[in-house]
C-alpha positions in Angstrom: -89.1 -63.4 115.5 -91.2 -63.9 112.4 -94.3 -64.0 114.6 -93.4 -60.7 116.2 -92.9 -59.1 112.8 -96.2 -60.5 111.6 -98.0 -59.2 114.6 -96.4 -55.7 114.0 -97.5 -55.8 110.4 -101.0 -56.8 111.4 -101.3 -53.7 113.6 -101.3 -51.4 110.6 -99.4 -48.1 109.9 -101.7 -45.9 112.0 -101.2 -47.9 115.1 -97.5 -48.3 114.5 -97.1 -44.6 114.2 -99.1 -44.0 117.4 -97.1 -46.5 119.3 -93.8 -45.0 118.0 -95.0 -41.5 119.1 -95.9 -42.7 122.6 -92.6 -44.5 122.9 -90.6 -41.5 121.8 -92.5 -39.2 124.2 -92.1 -41.6 127.1 -88.4 -42.0 126.3 -87.9 -38.2 126.2 -89.8 -37.8 129.5 -87.6 -40.4 131.2 -84.4 -38.7 129.8 -85.6 -35.2 131.0 -86.6 -36.5 134.4 -83.3 -38.3 134.8 -81.3 -35.2 133.8 -83.5 -33.0 136.0 -83.0 -35.2 139.0 -79.3 -35.5 138.3 -78.7 -31.8 137.7 -77.6 -29.7 140.8 -80.1 -27.5 142.4 -79.9 -23.9 141.2 -80.0 -21.1 143.8 -80.1 -17.4 143.6 -76.7 -15.7 143.5 -77.8 -12.0 142.9 -81.1 -10.5 142.0 -82.1 -7.2 140.3 -78.7 -6.4 138.8 -78.1 -3.9 136.1 -76.9 -5.1 132.7 -73.2 -4.2 133.2 -72.9 -6.1 136.5 -74.8 -9.1 135.2 -72.4 -9.2 132.2 -69.4 -9.0 134.4 -70.5 -11.7 136.7 -71.5 -13.9 133.8 -68.0 -13.5 132.3 -66.4 -14.6 135.6 -68.7 -17.6 135.8 -67.8 -18.6 132.2 -64.1 -18.2 133.0 -64.5 -20.6 135.9 -66.7 -23.0 133.8 -69.5 -22.8 136.4 -73.0 -23.3 135.0 -75.5 -20.6 135.6 -79.0 -19.4 134.6 -80.2 -15.9 133.8 -83.8 -15.1 134.8 -86.0 -12.1 135.1 -84.7 -10.6 131.8 -81.1 -11.1 132.8 -81.3 -9.3 136.2 -81.3 -12.5 138.3 -78.4 -15.0 138.2 -78.7 -18.6 139.5 -75.8 -20.9 140.1 -75.5 -24.5 141.6 -76.2 -24.6 145.3 -72.8 -26.0 146.2 -71.1 -23.1 144.4 -73.4 -20.3 145.5 -71.6 -19.1 148.7 -68.2 -19.3 147.1 -69.2 -17.3 144.0 -71.1 -14.8 146.1 -67.8 -14.0 147.9 -65.8 -13.8 144.7 -68.3 -11.6 142.8 -69.3 -9.4 145.8 -67.2 -6.5 144.6 -68.7 -6.4 141.2 -72.3 -6.8 142.5 -71.6 -4.1 145.2 -70.4 -1.6 142.7 -73.3 -2.2 140.3 -76.1 0.3 140.5 -74.7 1.9 143.7 -73.7 5.5 143.4 -70.8 7.0 145.3 -71.4 9.5 148.1 -69.0 11.3 150.3 -66.6 8.4 150.1 -65.3 10.1 146.9 -63.2 12.3 149.1 -61.6 9.4 150.9 -59.7 8.4 147.7 -59.0 11.9 146.5 -55.5 13.4 146.6 -55.9 16.8 148.1 -52.5 18.1 147.0 -53.1 17.6 143.2 -56.8 18.4 143.1 -57.9 21.7 141.6 -60.8 23.8 142.8 -62.8 22.7 139.8 -62.3 19.0 140.6 -63.2 19.6 144.2 -66.4 21.4 143.2 -67.4 18.6 140.8 -66.7 15.9 143.4 -68.8 17.8 145.9 -71.8 17.9 143.5 -71.3 14.2 142.7 -71.1 13.3 146.4 -74.2 15.3 147.2 -76.1 13.6 144.3 -75.0 10.2 145.5 -76.1 10.8 149.1 -79.5 12.1 148.0 -80.0 9.1 145.7 -79.2 6.7 148.5 -81.7 8.4 150.8 -84.4 8.4 148.1 -83.9 4.7 147.5 -84.9 4.1 151.1 -88.5 5.2 150.3 -91.0 2.3 149.9 -91.3 1.3 146.2 -88.2 3.2 144.9 -85.7 0.6 143.7 -83.2 2.9 142.1 -82.8 6.7 141.9 -80.6 9.2 140.2 -80.3 12.9 141.1 -79.0 15.7 139.0 -78.3 19.0 140.7 -77.7 22.4 139.0 -75.9 24.7 141.4 -75.1 27.9 139.5 -72.4 30.2 140.8 -72.8 33.9 141.2 -70.7 35.7 138.6 -68.4 38.4 139.7 -69.6 42.0 139.5 -73.2 40.7 138.8 -76.2 41.5 140.9 -78.4 38.9 139.3 -78.4 35.4 140.7 -79.9 32.1 139.4 -81.7 29.8 141.7 -80.6 26.2 141.9 -82.7 23.4 140.4 -82.8 19.6 140.5 -84.1 16.6 138.5 -84.8 13.2 139.9 -85.4 9.9 138.0 -86.9 7.0 139.9 -87.2 3.3 139.1 -90.3 2.1 140.9 -91.1 -1.5 141.6 -94.2 -3.0 143.0 -96.8 -0.2 142.6 -96.8 3.5 142.2 -95.8 6.3 144.5 -98.6 8.3 146.1 -98.8 12.1 145.9 -97.7 12.5 149.4 -94.5 10.4 148.8 -93.7 12.4 145.7 -94.1 15.7 147.7 -91.9 14.2 150.4 -89.1 13.5 147.9 -89.3 17.1 146.6 -89.0 18.6 150.1 -86.3 16.1 151.0 -84.1 17.2 148.1 -84.9 20.9 148.7 -83.9 20.7 152.3 -80.6 19.2 151.5 -79.5 21.8 148.9 -79.1 25.5 149.9 -81.6 27.9 148.4 -83.3 25.1 146.4 -87.1 25.4 146.3 -89.5 22.4 146.0 -91.1 24.1 143.0 -87.8 23.8 141.0 -87.5 20.0 141.4 -88.8 17.7 138.6 -89.4 14.0 139.2 -89.7 11.4 136.4 -90.1 7.7 136.7 -88.3 5.1 134.5 -91.3 4.8 132.1 -91.1 8.5 131.3 -94.1 9.6 133.3 -93.8 13.0 134.9 -94.5 12.7 138.6 -93.7 16.2 139.7 -93.6 19.2 137.4 -90.7 21.6 138.2 -90.3 25.3 137.5 -93.8 26.2 138.7 -94.7 29.6 140.0 -95.0 30.0 143.7 -98.5 31.3 143.1 -99.5 28.1 141.2 -98.1 25.9 144.0 -100.0 27.9 146.6 -103.3 27.7 144.6 -102.8 23.9 144.2 -102.1 23.5 147.9 -105.2 25.6 148.8 -107.4 23.5 146.6 -106.1 20.4 148.2 -106.8 21.8 151.6 -110.4 22.7 150.7 -111.1 19.3 149.1 -109.7 17.6 152.2 -111.9 19.6 154.4 -115.0 18.8 152.4 -114.2 15.1 152.4 -113.6 15.0 156.1 -116.8 16.7 157.0 -118.8 14.5 154.6 -117.3 11.4 156.0 -118.0 12.5 159.5 -121.7 13.1 158.7 -122.0 9.7 157.0 -120.2 7.8 159.8 -122.4 9.4 162.4 -125.8 8.8 160.7 -124.8 5.3 159.5 -124.9 4.0 163.1 -128.6 4.9 163.4 -130.0 4.8 159.8 -127.8 2.0 158.6 -124.9 1.8 156.1 -125.6 2.8 152.6 -128.7 4.7 153.5 -127.2 8.2 153.8 -125.2 10.4 151.4 -123.6 13.7 152.4 -122.1 16.4 150.2 -120.2 19.4 151.7 -119.1 22.6 150.0 -116.7 24.8 151.9 -115.8 28.4 151.1 -112.4 29.2 152.7 -110.4 32.4 153.0 -106.7 31.9 152.4 -105.7 35.6 152.7 -102.6 36.2 154.8 -103.6 38.6 157.6 -101.3 40.4 160.0 -103.0 42.1 163.0 -101.3 44.6 165.5 -103.6 45.7 168.4 -103.1 47.7 171.6 -105.8 47.4 174.2 -106.1 49.6 177.4 -108.1 48.6 180.4 -109.4 51.8 182.3 -110.4 49.7 185.3 -106.9 48.5 185.8 -105.2 51.7 187.2 -101.9 51.5 189.1 -100.2 54.6 190.8 -96.9 55.0 189.2 -95.6 58.2 190.9 -96.8 61.2 193.1 -95.2 64.7 193.0 -96.2 67.3 195.7 -95.2 71.0 195.4 -95.8 73.6 198.3 -95.4 77.4 197.8 -95.6 80.3 200.5 -95.5 84.0 199.6 -95.7 87.2 201.9 -96.0 90.8 200.6 -95.6 94.1 202.6 -96.9 97.3 201.1 -96.9 101.0 202.4 -100.2 102.7 202.7 -99.1 106.3 201.7 -97.2 107.2 198.8 -94.4 109.2 200.5 -91.2 107.5 201.2 -88.7 108.8 203.8 -85.3 107.8 205.0 -86.7 107.1 208.5 -89.1 104.7 207.1 -86.4 102.7 205.6 -84.1 102.8 208.6 -84.3 99.9 211.0 -85.5 101.1 214.3 -86.4 98.6 216.9 -88.4 101.1 218.8 -90.6 101.8 216.0 -93.3 99.6 214.6 -92.4 98.8 211.1 -95.8 97.6 210.4 -97.1 101.1 210.9 -98.3 102.4 207.6 -97.8 99.1 205.9 -100.1 96.4 204.4 -98.9 92.9 204.8 -100.3 89.9 202.7 -99.3 86.2 202.7 -100.1 83.4 200.2 -99.6 79.6 200.5 -100.2 77.1 197.6 -99.7 73.3 197.6 -99.7 71.3 194.3 -99.8 67.4 194.2 -99.4 65.5 191.0 -100.2 61.7 190.8 -99.3 59.6 187.8 -101.3 56.4 187.1 -100.3 53.5 184.8 -103.2 52.1 182.8 -103.1 48.3 181.8 -102.2 48.0 178.2 -102.3 44.8 176.0 -100.3 44.7 172.7 -101.0 41.7 170.4 -99.5 40.8 167.0 -101.1 38.0 165.1 -100.4 36.5 161.7 -102.9 34.2 160.0 -101.4 31.8 157.4 -103.9 28.9 157.2 -107.3 29.1 155.6 -110.4 30.0 157.5 -113.9 28.6 156.8 -116.1 31.4 155.5 -119.2 29.4 154.8 -120.5 25.9 154.8 -123.1 24.3 152.5 -124.2 20.8 153.5 -126.6 18.6 151.6 -127.6 15.3 153.2 -129.8 12.7 151.5 -131.5 10.2 153.7 -133.3 7.0 152.6 -136.7 6.0 154.0 -137.6 2.8 155.8 -139.0 -0.4 154.4 -142.1 -1.6 156.3 -142.9 -5.3 156.2 -146.6 -6.2 155.8 -148.2 -9.3 157.3 -147.7 -11.2 154.0 -144.0 -10.4 154.0 -144.2 -7.8 151.3 -142.1 -4.6 152.0 -143.4 -1.1 151.2 -141.5 2.2 151.3 -142.3 4.8 153.9 -140.9 8.2 154.5 -139.4 9.1 157.8 -141.3 11.2 160.3 -140.8 14.9 160.8 -139.4 14.5 164.3 -136.8 12.0 163.1 -135.7 14.2 160.3 -135.3 17.1 162.7 -133.1 15.0 165.0 -131.0 14.0 162.0 -130.7 17.7 161.0 -129.5 18.6 164.5 -126.9 15.9 164.4 -125.6 17.1 161.0 -125.4 20.7 162.3 -123.4 19.6 165.3 -121.1 17.3 163.2 -120.1 20.1 160.7 -119.8 22.9 163.2 -122.9 24.9 162.0 -122.6 28.7 162.6 -125.7 30.8 161.7 -123.8 34.1 161.9 -121.4 32.8 159.2 -124.3 32.1 156.9 -124.0 28.3 156.9 -126.7 26.3 155.2 -127.7 22.7 156.1 -130.3 20.8 154.1 -131.5 17.3 155.1 -133.9 15.7 152.7 -135.7 12.4 152.9 -135.9 10.7 149.5 -136.1 7.1 148.3 -132.8 5.6 147.1 -132.8 4.1 143.7 -131.9 0.4 143.8 -130.8 -1.9 141.0 -134.2 -3.6 140.8 -135.9 -0.2 140.5 -133.5 0.9 137.8 -134.1 -2.3 135.7 -137.8 -2.1 136.2 -140.2 -5.0 136.9 -139.4 -8.2 135.2 -141.5 -9.1 132.2 -143.3 -12.4 132.8 -143.6 -13.2 129.0 -140.1 -13.6 127.7 -140.4 -15.5 124.4 -143.4 -16.3 122.2 -145.8 -15.8 125.1 -144.0 -18.3 127.4 -143.2 -17.3 131.0 -139.8 -17.7 132.6 -140.9 -20.8 134.6 -142.3 -22.4 131.4 -139.1 -21.8 129.5 -137.1 -23.3 132.3 -139.2 -26.4 132.4 -138.9 -26.8 128.6 -135.2 -26.4 128.9 -135.0 -29.1 131.5 -137.1 -31.4 129.4 -134.9 -30.7 126.4 -131.8 -31.4 128.4 -133.1 -34.7 129.6 -134.1 -35.6 126.0 -130.6 -34.7 124.7 -129.0 -36.9 127.4 -131.3 -39.8 126.5 -130.5 -39.5 122.8 -126.8 -39.4 123.5 -127.0 -42.5 125.7 -128.9 -44.4 123.0 -126.5 -43.4 120.3 -123.3 -43.8 122.2 -124.0 -46.7 124.5 -127.2 -48.7 123.6 -126.7 -48.7 119.8 -123.1 -50.0 119.8 -124.2 -52.8 122.3 -127.2 -53.9 120.2 -125.1 -53.8 117.0 -122.4 -56.0 118.5 -125.1 -58.4 119.8 -126.7 -58.8 116.4 -123.3 -59.1 114.7 -122.5 -62.1 116.9 -125.8 -63.9 115.9 -126.0 -65.8 112.5 -128.3 -64.3 109.9 -131.4 -66.2 108.7 -129.8 -67.0 105.4 -126.8 -68.5 107.1 -129.1 -70.6 109.3 -131.0 -71.9 106.3 -127.8 -72.7 104.4 -126.4 -74.6 107.4 -129.7 -76.5 107.7 -129.8 -77.4 104.0 -126.2 -78.5 104.1 -126.9 -80.7 107.1 -129.9 -82.3 105.5 -128.0 -82.9 102.3 -125.1 -84.4 104.0 -127.1 -86.7 106.3 -128.0 -89.4 103.6 -124.3 -89.7 102.5 -123.2 -90.1 106.1 -125.9 -92.7 106.9 -125.3 -94.9 103.9 -122.2 -96.7 105.0 -123.6 -97.6 108.3 -126.4 -99.6 106.8 -129.1 -97.1 107.4 -132.0 -96.9 105.2 -131.3 -95.3 101.8 -134.0 -93.1 100.5 -135.8 -94.3 97.6 -135.9 -92.6 94.2 -139.3 -91.2 95.0 -138.0 -89.4 98.0 -135.1 -88.0 96.0 -137.5 -86.7 93.5 -139.6 -85.0 96.2 -136.5 -83.5 97.7 -135.3 -82.2 94.4 -138.7 -80.7 93.8 -138.7 -79.0 97.1 -135.1 -77.7 97.3 -133.0 -76.4 94.5 -129.4 -76.9 95.6 -128.0 -74.4 93.1 -130.4 -71.7 94.3 -129.4 -72.4 97.9 -125.7 -72.3 97.2 -126.2 -69.0 95.3 -128.1 -67.5 98.1 -125.5 -68.6 100.7 -122.7 -67.1 98.6 -124.6 -63.8 98.2 -125.3 -63.7 101.9 -121.6 -64.4 102.7 -120.4 -61.7 100.3 -122.8 -59.2 101.8 -121.7 -60.1 105.3 -118.0 -59.8 104.3 -118.7 -56.4 102.7 -120.4 -55.2 105.9 -117.5 -56.3 108.0 -115.0 -54.6 105.7 -117.0 -51.3 105.8 -117.2 -51.4 109.6 -113.6 -52.6 110.2 -111.5 -51.4 107.3 -108.1 -51.5 109.1 -108.6 -55.1 110.4 -109.7 -56.2 106.9 -106.7 -54.6 105.4 -104.4 -56.3 107.8 -106.0 -59.7 107.1 -105.6 -59.3 103.4 -101.9 -58.3 103.9 -101.4 -61.5 106.0 -102.8 -63.6 103.2 -100.5 -61.9 100.7 -97.5 -62.5 102.8 -98.5 -66.2 103.5 -98.9 -66.8 99.7 -95.4 -65.4 99.0 
């Protein structure tokens, strides 16, 4: 036991503290690992709950003394795997009622006998809002929605009416809604509420950003829609031109820009057209007239002339005339065409197309590439393709310009690289100097960190010249004393005198002591902790 304590004392305080820290960390890791392996596996009970539902479920878990974990800012609850199914059944009602609005099921629990007209109207609005919120939550990234409807009633004896309005707040998860999705939500709500216009629906997200501005004039909405239609037409035509030419010229070597002038005036046309060549007999009417007139030739009139006498010729002294007339009327039906047309969409009035085409890179025999413009025939073919792609109409005043110009590349923008970078040295020379400097640094590090410690340790293991001299002197001085008892030859007085003259024992001992002290000092400087532990051992041994 004492030996163990002595060995601990010899280690020093720094090493003891390091060993203690490592032991404590290892012990803590073992305890954590053991508890982690022994703890039950936590599984998800419910996710994305609101604060009220999470609090209610946590209270139930605390009452049953079931461990749980809250994650995702308290919206996700994890419980042990063996308790997950049981607790999901017990807390299903709380989780189901959290964040879910009521729809038309409000009327299932309503007592119709005791309900007033006001309560029924309020429940109707609540049910409509809940159903709209449920429908909106089925849209892609919408996690939760709330709808507020304002359905004003017409006052009695009042001619003025107020239009309904709506506001929608959305909680979006996993991205943002596109403009088309926002417009779809507006029209969805407007279609579900009588007399509600999409322009009177405001949509806000949970971060307070305004997605759709309500209470806009119909004129502003129409202008915005017309601008979108024009931009869509321009992008479509430009994309068609680039896709068509990229198959021949190559990708990235053509750019097209289209400007479209459109007429969005609403036009109503009523026309009646008659075809004179398409005649059809509708009816024919024929009238025939016959007339006969008898006149006397003299002016006297007697009774005998007026008496009927068969023996007499009544035509005597008379002038007889007859007239016959036939009239035929034919009615024809001429082909008639009546057309009523209403134009709502925009009509293209004029197109302006600008196409920029890159040239070709011609490779020389040495591999160098030079820029060359395209030929006139090739540019004319490209212009023909562009006119066909955009629907060119000369009567409409369309303009198509196809120009061949060199595209600016990154190397052209940066300019030619300067060969002399620093102090007249080129890039290749600087790289070679950097490589040589790196090799020199690595060699110096190897010498300082590897070779020098090895050489130092090798020289430390060898005895110094002073130690060798002292050992030799001590051996020579001790040799006569050891040889005397064995009957060896004892040196004479003359030899002693010569030895004393050659070697001064005091000087040798002083040099040996100085060398030893110097060596001890060097060892202490190099290994202070080991020297301190040795001194402490000496002190403990003396006590």
